[in-house]
ZAMARGU-4260 file (C-alpha; in steps of 0.2 Angstrom, whole numbers, plus 5000, padded with zeros to 4 digits):
<rodrens>
0) 5389/5398/5404 | 5384/5390/5388 | 5368/5393/5378 | 5362/5375/5383 | 5364/5379/5401
5) 5355/5396/5400 | 5340/5387/5390 | 5339/5373/5403 | 5339/5387/5417 | 5325/5396/5409
10) 5315/5380/5407 | 5319/5375/5425 | 5312/5391/5431 | 5296/5390/5421 | 5293/5372/5426
15) 5296/5377/5445 | 5283/5391/5443 | 5270/5379/5435 | 5274/5367/5449 | 5271/5380/5463
20) 5255/5386/5455 | 5248/5368/5453 | 5252/5364/5471 | 5244/5380/5478 | 5229/5377/5467
25) 5225/5360/5475 | 5213/5359/5489 | 5219/5352/5505 | 5214/5334/5511 | 5199/5338/5522
30) 5192/5321/5524 | 5177/5321/5535 | 5177/5340/5539 | 5162/5343/5528 | 5152/5331/5539
35) 5157/5339/5555 | 5152/5357/5550 | 5136/5351/5542 | 5141/5355/5524 | 5137/5343/5510
40) 5142/5344/5492 | 5131/5340/5478 | 5135/5325/5466 | 5140/5337/5452 | 5150/5349/5463
45) 5160/5334/5470 | 5164/5326/5453 | 5169/5343/5446 | 5180/5346/5461 | 5188/5329/5459
50) 5190/5331/5440 | 5200/5347/5443 | 5210/5340/5458 | 5214/5325/5448 | 5221/5336/5434
55) 5231/5346/5446 | 5238/5331/5454 | 5243/5324/5437 | 5251/5341/5432 | 5260/5341/5449
60) 5267/5324/5446 | 5273/5328/5429 | 5280/5344/5433 | 5289/5336/5448 | 5297/5323/5437
65) 5302/5336/5424 | 5309/5348/5437 | 5320/5334/5445 | 5327/5328/5428 | 5330/5346/5422
70) 5339/5350/5439 | 5350/5335/5437 | 5354/5339/5419 | 5358/5357/5422 | 5370/5352/5437
75) 5379/5340/5425 | 5381/5352/5411 | 5386/5366/5422 | 5399/5356/5431 | 5406/5348/5415
80) 5408/5365/5407 | 5414/5373/5423 | 5428/5361/5426 | 5435/5362/5408 | 5435/5381/5410
85) 5442/5381/5427 | 5456/5370/5421 | 5461/5381/5407 | 5460/5396/5418 | 5470/5388/5431
90) 5484/5383/5419 | 5485/5401/5413 | 5486/5408/5431 | 5499/5396/5436 | 5510/5400/5420
95) 5508/5418/5423 | 5513/5417/5441 | 5528/5406/5437 | 5533/5419/5424 | 5531/5434/5436
100) 5541/5425/5449 | 5555/5421/5437 | 5555/5440/5431 | 5555/5446/5449 | 5570/5434/5453
105) 5579/5440/5438 | 5577/5458/5442 | 5582/5455/5460 | 5598/5446/5454 | 5602/5460/5442
110) 5599/5474/5455 | 5611/5465/5468 | 5624/5462/5454 | 5623/5480/5449 | 5624/5486/5467
115) 5639/5475/5470 | 5636/5474/5488 | 5631/5456/5489 | 5635/5440/5479 | 5618/5431/5475
120) 5619/5412/5473 | 5607/5402/5462 | 5600/5395/5478 | 5594/5412/5484 | 5587/5416/5466
125) 5577/5400/5466 | 5570/5403/5484 | 5564/5420/5478 | 5556/5413/5463 | 5547/5400/5473
130) 5540/5413/5485
</rodrens>
């Protein structure tokens, strides 16, 4: 992981915590339920609640957009960095595997020739190296 992806992950976590808190602090949409139970809000209480709810709704919208943008950016950066690292690692692994197979085939050929019991052809050595 690069420093940029770590920073983006930390910011993404912080934004998600703010987003969760903003959603949980909002009041549910209870249209008409106050009239059914007989409760009535005063003018000042109603405007205060709408002011807080409006701020929370705005914070929620902003955090949601930032969250989506950061999630996409993090995915792009991690996939871009991961692919280049995987390609380099894959080349190394393939090279080491081919070298190990050639060494094993050469050792087998040397052992058979030293034993003198069997004649090993190039075809058999290549098959062993391929496996």
